[in-house]
N, C-alpha and C positions, 0 to 999 in steps of 0.2 A: 755786704759784712767780711772783713778779707778774716781767713781760718787762722788760730794759732797755729805754731809749731809745738810739735807734742814731744817732749823730751823724758830724760829719763835720768834720775841719780840714785846711788848707792848708800844706803846706810851700814852704819858699822857694824849692823848684823848679818848683813847679806843682803837682804831685801831692796829690789830696784822698784822706785816710786816712779810712777807718771806724773808730770804735770805740765801743764798747759799755758805757754809762752807768746805773751805778747809783749812785740820788742820794735819802741818809735823806731821813728827815720833817722832821730839825731840822736845824738848821747842824751839818756834818759836825765828827765830833772828830777827823778826820785824814783826808786824800786819799791813796789811794794809785794808783796810774799801775803798770800791770802789761801786761807781754809775754810772749808766746805759744812755746812749743818751733817749731822749722822745720817738723813738718809739721804740727801744728794749727792754733790761731783760737781768737778768743775767746770763741765758743758752745760750747767743751770744757768750760768755768769756770762755768759760768751760776751752779751750786749752792752752791758756795764765796763767789761775787762778792757772792750775794744776800744770804746769812750774813751777810758783814761788813757789808754795809748795812743791813742789820737789827741790825749790833751799834752801828750809827751810823758806816759809816766811808763815806766818798763812794770808788769804784773806777770809772776809765775806763780800760777793758782795751783796747788797741790792737792792731788788726790791722795786723801787716807788710805793708810795700808788696807789692805782687803775694800776697797769705795773705789769705786767709779771704773778706771782704766787696770786698777792694778787687779791682782792676782791673788788666788788664792793662799790664804782662807780666809775669804767671803765674812767680812762682820766682827772680824776676831784682833783681839792685841790681845797682848800677855800681862801687859799690867799700863798703868797710868804713864809712869817713866819710860816708857817707851815712845806712847805716841810724844813725849816734852820733847823727849830726843831726836823724834825724826825731824821735827821743826826747827828746832835748834842745830842742826846739823846741815838741813838747809839753809838757813839764814848764816850759818857759820861759812857754807862754802860762798853763797853770793855776796858777804863781804872781803871775802881774801881776796876772789876775782877782781870785784869792784876795787882793792886798793891795787891789786896788780895791773891794772889798767890804766893807776894813775886818777881814778873817776875819785869826785865827791860828794857825788847824790847820796842824799840822804836815805836810807832803809825804812820802809815802814811795814808791820805786821799788820793785816786786816783778817779777823775773825768774824765768819758772821752765822747767825744759829746756833748752833752744836762746838763748832770753830769758834765761836766766842770767847766759852770762857778756856777752852786751850790756846789762846793767844793769850786771855787775861794770864794765866798760868806761866807760860813762858817770858810774858812781857815783865812781871813780877822775879821770876827766878833769874831771867837772864837781860837784866835792863843792858847791859854792853852792846847788845846786839839788836836792841828795837830803839830806833830813833823817836816813833811817833807809832800808835795804836788806833786803828779804825774797830770798833764796835757795831755790828749791825743785829739789830733785833738778835742781841747776843743770849746764849741759851743758859746764863748762869743763873738763872731762879724759871724753873721750866713750873708752869700747870700742871704735865704730868710726871709730878711726884711719885717715887716709891713709898709704899707703905710702910710701917712696921713690919707686917708680914712681907712684905716681896724682900723687905732687907735680910729676913730670917731665914727665908726660903735661900736669897744666897748665898748665906754662911754658909747651911747645911750645905748647898753644891759646892761651894768651893772645898769645905773640910771634906767632901762625900767624892771628889774628884773629876767631879762630870761640870767642868768646866769649857770643854768646846760643845755642850747643850746648847742647841738654836734656841732662840726665842723672839717671838714678832715683835718688830718698834712697834710702838703704840700710837703711832702718827700715820694709820693706813687712809685714814679718810682725806683724799686731796684738798677738798674744801679748806682745808686746815692753815693750807699754803696760799693759798687763792682763789677767788667767789670769780676768776674768769673764766672762759667756759672753754676757749682755747689751750690756755697754760693746764687745766685741770687734764685735758685730756691726754696734753705732755709729760704730764707724771705719770697718768697712768700707765701710759703705753711704753716709758721710757725703761729699757731694758738693763741700763746701767745704773738706775736705783737700788739703794739696796733697802731690803724689806726685812731680814733678818740680824741680830748680831748673835755673838755667843756669852756665856755666863760669863766668863772670864773679861769678856770686855765692859759688861755691866757693872765686874766690879772695878776695875779700871775707871769706868766713869762715874762711880760712887767716891772714890779718892779724887779724881780733878776735881769734882763739885765742893771737895772739902779745899782744896788749893786753892782752886777760884774764887769761892767765897772769899777767903780771908785774903785777897790780893790785894784788896782794894788801895790802903794805905801806903804799898811798897811800890805802887805806879808811878812812876814820878815822869815818866816821861807824856807831853802832849797827848789828846785822847780825843777824839771825834765821837761821838753816839749816836747813831739813826732808832729808834722805835716805830715801828707801827702802833694807830691808835687803834684797832680792832682786831689788834693780833690776840689768837685763840690758844698760843703754844707757849708764850713767855709770859711771864710775870711782870711787865713793866715797872708796877710800884717798886716792887722788891729790886730791881734792876736802877731804877734813878734812883732809891735811897744806896746803894753801891756805888753809883756814879757821882753823889754829891761826898761819899767817903774818901773819894780818892786821892795821892799823895800829891798829885799835881793842882793850879788851880788852873791853868791853862787848858781848858776842857771845852765841849760846846755837845750841844744836846741838840737834836731836831727829829722834833715829831711827826711824825705824819697820819692825821687823825683819822683820815679817811679810809686806810689802805690797810689790808690783810698781813700776814706774817712777812712773806717771802718780796720784798720791793723789788726784784727784779722783774716780778710778775703781775706788777700792779700800774695802773694807768698814773701811778704819780714818778714812775722810775724815771723821767728826763729830768724831773725838779732836784731827785735824789740826787741822782748823778752828777747834777750841776751843783749841789750844794755841797757833796763831797770832793768836786774837784775844788771848788771855790776853797776848800778848808786846805788841801792836800797842796796849793799853790802857797799858802801863808807855812805850813806848817812841816811839809816835805820836800816845794819844791824849790828851797832857796829861798823865798818871797815873793 
């Protein structure tokens, strides 16, 4: 498997973001901007990204600010619109570059796990930037939800201006992601995985939940949704309800009933990649 190119882009506040770039040999059939989960980073998804590149798709897999290859402050975001605008600015750059080269390929937005709610928010607020939306076991509705007491403490922290205090991510058990021993070991030993976030990030996350969960009816582009049947992180029933209330009828749901949360680390991954490629061929690859 060939290694991706590590590239950088700078957002309006001067922050430099790393992303992994897979570029097909010929002009791309379509381009995907991809967003990872709360704890993961773009390096977790090299297998599927490479397969999509071999099928003719360009993949730009962004590391969220404070995550993966990105610099300090780790696990921090000032507010939810900063997270949204990071993605908007990359999509805008991709569209500008495509247009300057005289290319016509559609641009899709892919969000998995936590990144799924960020992708849904962006697709809702900026439909002009997104030709198709891929949601992979998206964190729109999680089984790990803040209690009333948790939200009260977050509000106190905000008013007390302790926004940089660090809080453990409640996903420390690697078996929540996969039941495959080799991948459990990979996650445990991954130095780039995020283990903590700041109070400010949690406040941004809470507002992002509100925006994303209200986004369904305003999402008009074609949507592909993949769910893992044995997911212990995502509330699949709530996500299905969201899916069937989308503003588009051009939508497809695939559920992999034997799979755990991270399809990339599951025995079904080749089936999942094949299904995604088939959908992209129809919706992001020019038919």
